[in-house]
C-alpha positions, 0 to 999 in steps of 0.5 A: 774340161767339165767346167767347160762344158757346164758352163757351155749347158749353162749358157744353153740354158740361159738362152732357152730361158730368153728364147721362151721369154721372147715367145711369151711376149709375142704368143703367151702375153696375150693370152687374154686375148687369143683364149678369149676368142678361140673360145668366142670361135668356139661359142660362136661368139654369143656375148655371155658366153664370151664374158664367162669365158673371159673370166675363165680366160683371165684365169688361164692368163694368170697361170701364164703370168705364173709361168712367165713370172718362174721363168724371169726369176729363174733366169735372175737366179741363174744369173747369181749362180753364174757368177758362183760357176764361174770361180769354179771354172778357174779351178782344173780337174787334176788328171794326172793322178789316179783316185784314192781307192776308198773314194773310187769304191764310194763312186761304184756305191753311187753307180750301183745305188743311183741306177748308173745304167739309166743315166742320160750320161754315164760315159767312162764310168766304171772304166778305169780311173775316175780322174784319169778316165774323167768319168762324167761329172766328177772332177778330182784335185789332191791334197797330198802333195800329188800322190793321190787324188780326191773328189771335189766336185759332183756336178749330175744334174739332169742326168736321169739319176734315181734314188736316195742319198746314199750315207756312203757320200760322207766319206767324200770329205773333200767334197767342194761342190754336189750339183745333183738338181733335175734329177729323181732323188726321193727319201730323206737326207740322212743327217750328218752325211755332209758333216764331215765335207768341211770345204764343201761350199755348193749344194744343189737339190733342186726339182727332185723329190727330197722329203721330210724336214730340214735337220739334215741342213743343221749340220752342214760345214761352215763353208756352205756359200750356196744352198739350192733345195727348192722345188722338193718336198721338204716339210716344217718350219723355216729353220732359225739355225741358218744364221750360224753359216758365217758365208752363206750368200745363197738360200733357196727355200722355194716350192716346198712345202715349209709352213710357219711364219719367217723367224725373226733370226732371219736378220742374223744371215749376216752374209746373205745376199738372195734369200727365196721363200716363195711358193710355200705356205708361210703366214704371219708378217714380215718380221722388221728385222729382215732390214739387218740384211745389209748385203741383201739383193733379192728377197723373194716371197711370192705366192704365201700367206703372208699379212700385214705390211711391208716393214718400214726397215726394208728401206735400210736395204741400200743394196735391194735390188728386187723385192717380190710379194706376188699373191700374198695377203700383204696391205697398207700404204707403201709411201715412206717405206722405199725412200732410201734404196737407191738400187731398187730396180724391180718391186712385185707386189701384185696380188695383194691389197696395197693402197694409196698414193703411188707419187713416191715412185717417182723418186726412185731413179733406178727403178725399173719394174713396177708389178703393181697389178691387182692391188687397189690403187686408185690413181697413177703416179704423177711424175711432173718434176722428176721420173724413174727414167730408166723404167721398163714395165709399169704393170698397174692393172686390175687395180682401182684407178680411175680419171685420165691418164697423167700426161707425165707419164710420158716423162717415163721415157724408157717404159717398154710395157705399160698394163693399165687393164681393167680399171675405170680410166677414162679419157684419151691416150696422152699425147706425151706417149710420143716421148717413149722410145721403146715402146712395145707394148701397151694394154689399156683393156678393160677401161671407160675410154670413150673416145675416137679410134683416133684418139688412141691410136695417133699419140703411139703410131709413131712408136717404131717398136710397138708390136701389140696394142689391146684395147678391148672392152672399151667405148672407142668409136670412129672409123680407121683412117689413112693417117693411122699407117701412113705420115703423109708429111713424112712419107713413110708408113707407121706402125710398121712393127705391129704384131697384135692388135685387139680392139674387140669389144668397141664401138668401132663403124665403117669398113675395114680399109685395105690399108690395114694391110700396110703394116707387114708385120700384123699377125693377129688381128681382133676386130670383133664385137664392133659395128663395122661394115662392109666386107673384109679386103682381100688384102689382109690374106697374109694375117695369121689370126682374125677375129671378126664376129659380131659385127652385124654390119659386115656380111657379103650380099651375096654371102661369098666369102673374100678371095683368101678364105674357104669354109672348113668341114669342122663345124662348130655348134652354136649353143644357143642356135639350132645349126652348126657352122663350118670354121672359116680357113684360109685358102691355102694359107694357115690362117686362123679366122672367126667369122659371123655365119651371117656374113655369107648368109650361113650359106654354109650352115648345116641344121642339127639333128632333129631340126631343118632348114636352109641358111641358118633358118633352122626350125625344131622337127616336128614331134613323132618325125624325124630330121636327119640335120644338115638340111631341109630333109624331114621324114614323116612317118607313116600316118601323120599328116604335117601341118599347116603344109606339107611343104612347111610343117609344124606339128604332125596329126595322126591320120586316120586308120583304115579299118584293115590297118592301112594308112593313106599318109606317107605309107612308103614313109618317104622323105618326099612326103605324098598321100596314098594314091587316091587319096588328097587333102587335109590327113590325106582323108579326101578322096580324088577324082575317079575315086570313091569313099569306102568308109575311110578308105579311097577306092577306084571307081569302075569305069567304062562298061564295068560301071554301066554294068552295075548301075544297072545291076543296082537298079535292077536289084532295087526294081526287083526288091521293090516288087518282090514287096508290093507283091508278096504276101506280107504273112510269110513270117519266116521270110520276113523274120530271116530278112530282118535278122540278116539286114541287122547283122550285116548293116551292124557289123559293116558299122563296125567294119567302116568304123573300127580298127584294126581287121584282118585283112580277110575282112575286107571281103565281107565290107565290100560285099555289106556296104550296100545294105548300109546304103553306101552307094558312093561306088556309083561314081555318079558326078559329085554324087559320091562324095560328101556332102552330097551322098548324104543329102541323096541319102536323106532324099532316099525315103522320098524316093521310095515314097514317090516310086511306090505312087507312080507305081501304084498309080500306073497299076491302077490306069493299068486295071482301069485301061484293061477293064474298059477294053473287057467291057466290064466295071472297074473295081478300085484295088485298096490292096496296092495302096496297102502294099505301097504303105507296107513297102514305105515302112519296110524301107524306113525300117531298113533305112533306119540305121544308115540314115542315122549314121550318115545324119551323125556323122555330121555332129562330131568335130575335132579342134585342132590344139595348134591353130584353134580351127575345128574340123569334121571328126569324119570329114578331116578336110571340111572345117566346121564353124563359119564354113558355109557348106558346114553350116548348110549341112549342119541345118539339114543334119538338126531338121533330119534328125527331128525328121527321121531319127526322132520321127521313124520310131515315133511313126512305128510307135503310133501305128502299133498303139493306134492298131494294136486291137486290130493286129490280125485284121487283113487290112491292118496287116496289109498295110503295116504288117512288115513291122510286127507280122514277124514277132508274137502277140504278146510282143508285137512291139519289139520293133521298136526295141529293134529300132532303139538298139540301131540307134544306140549302135549308131550313137556309139559309132557315129556320133561319138568317137569310136575309140572312146571309152564311153562309145566302147561302153555303149556298144558293149550295153547296147549288143548285151542287153540286146542278148539278155532281151532276146532270151528273155522274151524270144520275140520271133515266132519262128524259134530258128529266128530267135536263135538266129537272132541270139548268135547273131548278137553273140557274134557281133560282141564277139567280134567287137571284143576281139577288135578291141583286144587287137587294138591293144595289141597293135599299141603294145606290140608285146603279143601276137595277134595272129590266134585271135584273127583266125579265131575271129575269122572262123566265127564270122565265117560260120555264122555266115553260112548259117544265116546263108543257109537260113536265107536259102531255106526261107526262099522256099515259101516263094516256090510253087506249093508241091516243090515246098512239099517235097523239100519238107520232105527231104528236111524232114527225112534228114532230121529223122535219120539224124536222129535215129542214128543219135540214138543210137549212141545216147542211151538217155535221148528222150522219146522223139515224141516227147521233145517240144519244139525240137522241129525249126518249122513248128511255131512258137506259142502265141502265134498272131494267127491262130494255128490249128495243132493237131494231136494226132501225131503218128508212129515214129517220125511223125511230125506236123506241119502248119503253114497258113498257105492260101493255095492249099487250104483252097484245094482242101476246101475244094475237096471238102471231106472227100479224101484225096490221094496226090501221086508222088509223081506230082511232087518229084516225078517218081511214080514208085513211091507210095506217098499220098497228099490227101486235101481236106478242107481249109486248114490241112494237117499234113501227117507223115508217117515214115517206116521202112516200107515208105511215108505217106501225105495226108491231109484232113479236114479239120474244119466244116464246110460253113467256115469255107466261104469265110476262110477263102475271103480271108485267104 
């Protein structure tokens, strides 16, 4: 029964091999095409990648071929084994007699050592008697007349046995068959373990893990006929002792680790029929003694490293049916070798270097298989007179074949598979191919066939068994025609069994016809890399695999797919493209489709990450932007502007960051790019209607009553300032110096606020409040006058406007006085003082306008070049193009002209006036006309206003002409402010000491502010440290200095009050200062005597005033002060009272009759002494000049 089970298992296994072979024909034999197409699909049909992948797929194909070969070999070998097993099955196992006791113990030992509990089948083992209970795989027979049984066969292949070969098995001396193949044995086989088994004829250890050398095989009984020890790890040389076994019939040594050469003693294996040395590491040549093996039918030497040629003695093997030397290093001409082998059916010489003429195969009538692929044959056999009619397979791919296919090939009428791929054949398919009766597959791929498609298909279209046509990588041209699949004469369909058609990489043209669907068994259709046009017919929906890529004219005009196709969710990326397209699958069908995305106009494709676009037109996302991919979305971060347009950004430009860290470019970082409200144009830098420029920001214009009120206030302020400067006394030095300090500080501070960033948001108050000092009147929003370039034109016209207003005002005043004199009947005296005042006012206006004029002028010079387009745009007005732009050219001409008129002309005018009048600066007329230039300075530094103009010039250059963020600009600013501080300390130019102090502090605050902004800018870039501390310190310093300037300014305003109010203010200030000093002296032991401190009184003039001031040597007791002033009213009172002592009641000063203070005016120049004691204070004045000088003094005053 066990023989029957074994036989049935063998039949099932053989059927499995046949089924696998059939599947291989349909699937694996075309792996080169399928794998190539798969790679084409994955790489979206790139030509270069396709060729590279084709090479890789050839390697995969070779692996598949080897797998196929192995299965074919096993099938052939199992047929030989089956013959032996049929003889085994005639011997029935004796089950009525118990097994000898010692052999049962041996079997139990085997069960234990071979882990019998885990066998796939351990039926009945350890249950009663092995023979009587029929333990699985055990067969018995009696050799003592039926007294006891003995084990004659152990057949347990494919049973998951794990273990080594135990020495105890040697006691099974009656063993005839030992088959433990396809298990997990390991270790070395003990020497002599089979020596006593005199009846042992069959050993099968194949597909295990036995190791060591083959010395154990030297101790086999002479009865051994089959030794199948393939697919283990046996090592060493091929033994020579196999020749001593007289009945050795089958010797399988393949797939081990054997080395060395084939020994000449192999010729002594007289009875050997099958000899397999394949897949080892055997070297050397095939010994000629092989010709002595007269019984040899099959000789396997595949996958070794044999060299040399085939010995001529192979012709002696008349029983030889199969000879395989696949994948060795053999060479030579085979002509004349196999001339006396009448039974030869299969020659397998693939993967060597054989060459020569192949006509010799025409004489081998029984030849069925010629596997000569991958050699160096140059021509096909030309069997004109005689041909092997039983030839099934003619494989000559990968040779050096050239020329045309001989028509005589058609004489081999039994051919089922012909493979001529990867040669250099030309011409057409011979019409003699009609003769083939069983043609199943034809492969002429990768040749140089330059013919029409009809020349290829017509000779074979009537083959009723044809399933595979492979003609890719040729130069086949033409179109499909109906007669290729339909015989109009016989009215029958053709190629009805066709399963695979591969015509890729040719030059086919025309549409894909509907009648291709008349081939009902068509499963794989590859028409890729051709010039086909039109659309894919819906009738091909039944095809399982369809490759149509790289047909540039194939496509749908409306971007749609055939009705049976749909895009999948799996996206396939092109290595050379910036987008991914979905793979195309069947709609409701399991169809594998490779189709160019251009077929559907890339309508289903999506851009890669960092790319944007639609329909396969994807552009790389500009640097610093973000593109999520999958569409046209692009996120341009806040602070960047897309160029050349918002709709089609190709690169980004950094936008101007406002003075307080804001940006107008996409402030919300939205995918829908917008400029902030109020901004437009390039870099979102231009204000829209209804907004005005405030530095780099756009602010809303005041509207309605608010705009009218602001306009009226501005006009009134300018009128008031104009009248103030015309009517006030130029000799009031303290208000003038304060005015200059305030104007310079806030003009420069506003310039820093407008050109640098990031300022703390708190400083926006200072910026708004100080903008008008730089004459930034854009907030008036008068039509387009608040926009560049109109605002620039208004600015350069402003000095002329002042001049015109002055002339009109002075003329009006002169006319008024003339009419008044005429009405009063008195003579009209021309008032020159008004003209002098007008000159002074215009000089003062030029002084205050100089820095704003420089800023407005210098801003028109710098242009920034766009490195991408090459265009240049104004740096401070980025929406305005430089160069050939007419507007820019006109403004540039004006800018150059007014650079000479204002930037150079104003300092030059001041220098000329000062130099020309340097010796009469104390002249009243000169003082009235140009006193505003020098009256605030000491006589020795009367020219210091030129220094003040110079520092304004360089500040404007560094922040308006040069990029404010450049290192050179930083150097210039630091140099200007630093030199201003140094010169202020060295020269002490102002008449009043408090003015010098405030000027020095102001420059220090500017320097401190500038350094803080540089630090804040660096922190904003690195984001490594917190900037809040610096912002707080900067804010505190600026606020404190602002308060100081405010107090100084308020104090200076007292000079425009009535005289008695000034005196009262002086009294209370002095009283407060005295209290502070007296109080502090109690805590400071080393305080100096008050009278010894020079210049502590801020009202005291410094040395060298331009006009002589009387300094009294009469200082009263503690708390005595001298206040020297040039006041015309007090001097007049002093002169009128002459030498009379006059006491003025304090009630006149502050309305208090109880005070004991008194004022005694005593002449022209009054010295007011204040004596402070515990009882009160007295003001007294003394006349320090004689009466002779009174008249002259009055004139001067």
